[in-house]
N, C-alpha and C positions, 0 to 999 in steps of 0.2 A: 687748317683747323687749329693746330697747336698755336700758331701765331695769333689767331683770333682769340683763343682762350686767354692768353697772357695779356693781350691788349684790352680785353674786357675787364680784367682785374683793375685797370687804371681808368677805363672809360666804360661806365656802366651801360651806356646806350648800345654797346656792342654785344652784350650778353645774349639777346635774342638771336642775333646772327651767328654767334658762336655755338649756341645750342642747335640751331638748324644745321650748321656745318657738322656737328657731331652726328646728327641723324643721317645726313648724306654720306658721311665717311663710313659709318657702320652699315650702310645699306638698309636702314630702317625708314619707316614712314613718319612716325611721330616721336616727339620727345617732350618730357615734362620734368620740372623740378618743383617739389612741394614741401613746405615745412609745416608740420602739424604739431600743435601744442595739445597734449592729451589731457591737460587739466580742464579743458573746456572746448566747445565747438569752435576752434580757431584754426583756419587753414589759410596759408598764403601760397599761391601757385603761379608758376610761369609755364604757359602753354603757347609758345611762339607760333606754332603752325595750326592752332585751333581757332575756329570762328569765335569772335568776342562774346557772342551770345551764349554759345556752348561753354566757353570758358567761365562765364559768370554763373551759369547753372550748375557747373561742377563745384565751383568754390562755395556757392551758397546752399546747395542741396545734395547733389549726387555724391560728393566726397564722403558725406556722413552716412550714405547708404552702401558704401563700398566695403565689402568684407575683407578685401585684400589689403587695404591701406593700413588699418590700425595694427595688423599682425606683423607688418614689415619691420617694426621697431625691434622685434626679437632677434633680427639678424645683425651680427656685429658690423660696425661701420667698416667700409672698405671691401666687404665680401660680396662679390657678384652673385646674383641668384635669379632664378626664373620664377614665373607665376606658379609653377607646379610645386615649388618648395613651400608655398603658403597655402594654396588651395588647388584642388583638382580642376582640370579644364572643364570636366563635365559639370561640376558644381558651379563654377564661375560663369560658364556660358548660359546657365539657367537663371541667372540673377537679373532683376530689372535693370540694375546699373549697367550691366554689360550690353543688354539688348536695346536699352533706351538712350544710353550715353556713349559707351565705348565704341560700339559698332558704327553709329552715325558719325562719330568724331574720328573714324579711321584708326582706332586702336583695336588690334586683334588680340588673340590669345598668346601669340609669340612675343613675350616681354622679357627684356633684360633689365635688371634693377640693381641699385646699390645705395646703401645709406651713406651719404656724404658726412653725416654726423648724427650721433645719438647721444644727447646730453640731457641729463635730468629728465624732464617730461617732453622735450622737444626733439623731434627727429626730422631730418631732411633727406628726402628720397629723390634720386635721379632715375628716370626710366626712359628707355627707348622701346619702340614696339613696331612690329610689322603690320601691314594692313590686314584686315580680317580674312582675306582669302589666301594669305601667305602665312601658314600656320607653324612654321618651324624656323628657329634661329640656327644659322649655320655656324660652323666652327670659325670661319673667317670673320663673321660678324662679332662673335664673342671675343676673338683676339683683338679686333680693332677697338672694341668698347673698353677692354681691360687696358690696352695701351694708352688710351686717352685719360684714364682715371688719375694717374699721378699728376698730370698737368692740371686737370680740373681742381683736384684737391689743393695743389700749390697756389693756383690762382685765387681760390676762395680764401685761403689763409692770408695771401697778400692783401686781398680786399679788406679782410677784417683788420689787419694791422694798420692799413691806411685809414680805416674808419676810426679806430681807437686813437691813432696819431692825429686825427683831425680835431680831437678834443683839446682843451686847454693844456698847454705844455706843463703847467704846474701840477697836473693830475697824473703825470707819468709815474708808474709804479716805483721806478728807481728813485724818484724824488720823495716818495711817500714812505718808503720802507723804514728809514731811520728816524722818522718823527717819533717823539715820545708819546704823543697823543694817539689814541686809536683812530685809524682811518680805514674806511672800506669803500670800494667801488661796487655798485650794484646795478643790475638791470631792472627793467620795469616790473618784473615779477619778484623783486627783492632777492634774487639770487646773488650771492656774494661772488663777484668775479675776481676780486683782489682784496686781501686784508694784510695790512702791514704787521710787523712783529708784535706791536702793542695790542692790536686788534685780535690777533690769533691767541694771545695769552688771555685776553678778556673773554673771548668766545669759549675758550676751554675751561674757564673757571666757573661757568654757570651763574655768574653774577650779573643779572639784568638782561643780557642779550645772549642768544644762542642760535645755533643753526638747526633747522629741521628740513631734511631733504635738500640741503644746500641753500635754503632761503633764510633770511634774517627774521628772527622772532624775538619778542620780549618775553621774559619769564614771568612777568606780572599778568600774563594772559590778555593784555590789551593788544589790539591790532593797529595802534596808532602809527607805529613805525612804517608798516607796509602801506598804510593809507597815505602818509606823506610821500613815500617813494612813488606811489602810483600817480601823484600829481605832477611828477617830473617827466613822465613819458611824453614823447613828441606830440601826440594827439590829445593829450589831456586838456580839459577845459575846467581849470580849478577856479571856483568863484572866490575862494579865500586866498588865492595866491599859490605859488609853486614852492614845494618844500616847506620847511618850518623847523621849529624846535619843540621838543617835549622832554619831560622828566620821567624816568623809569625808577620806580621804588624797588628797593632790594631788602626791605626788612626794617625793623625799628631801630637797629643800632648801626646801620650803614647809610651814609648820605646817598641820595638818588643820583643816578647817572643823568647827565645832560646830553641829549642826543640832538644833533643838528643835521638836517637833510637839505642839501643844496643841489639844485638841478645842474646838470652839465649840458652845455650847448656846443654843438660842433661848429666849425667854421663854414660848413656847407660846401666844401670842395669835393667831398666824396659822397655819392648818393647812397641812401639807405635801400637795401634790397631785402625786404622782409621774407621773400620766398627762399632765401639762403639759410634762414633760421639762425643767423649769427647772434650771439649774445654780446650786445654793446652796452657799456655803462650809460645809464641815464642820470645817475645821481652819485654824489659823494656823501658818505655818512661819517661824521666825526663825533667822537664820544669823549666827553670830559668826565673823568672820575676824580672828584674832589679829594677822596681819601688817598689815592695813589699819587696825585699831584702834590699833595701836602707832604707826603713822605719824601718825594724827590726834591722838593724845595728845602 
């Protein structure tokens, strides 16, 4: 199982096999990994032992009827917990989602879960579960699950580093840090994943651009920056092109900032796994401040 987990970090086609091996090693029947974005009805899920039709019905409907799922983000990342920590067995077994989806899909009430990550509004939950007629998790199952977690966590981090490294070498943070111009790497939701020293100073000054819940916003109340970033996501279909340039006004006595959003494209050697909930840069944002550049010149 451990070998499979690490091999999957380099070969994404092995993740379903690695997850099934986790279920077998822990003596459980089912396994799932799901990343949910709480800002909207957006769920990405891996259910390698579940019928594709049932998998689709969960992703498109039942996940949003599940009282267990949205409350799991309250548990700190890395802390193993059971169903009962979130909701009583009596209450959950009376829900339509349990009777119409969980039981037919061979997910019972004996569930072990852990948040692989809880970041901003995105949480990634790993679960294993006994079959409906096997209602108790044993101590041996818990120990096996906990023993696997450090390896899964490390494999996920390796996969993320490979995904980021798959981007243009010139966007590596160590190459951007010392630039005099403000540069940021952002994901599709405009979350700032990296800001160089100049950008950190700019964001802290309240002059034109700022952070709200980790996301890039313009102080002139326009959402044009986020709109340009959204066109850089892999599945975007931008009629007017991808990325672009805008000006952000900062008052009558200060020249506007010139903001350029450029999409980042990976080399395609490392697969995207949306159900891992990883934050991968989709765009590089560069900011030209005529006033500061004039002072430096």
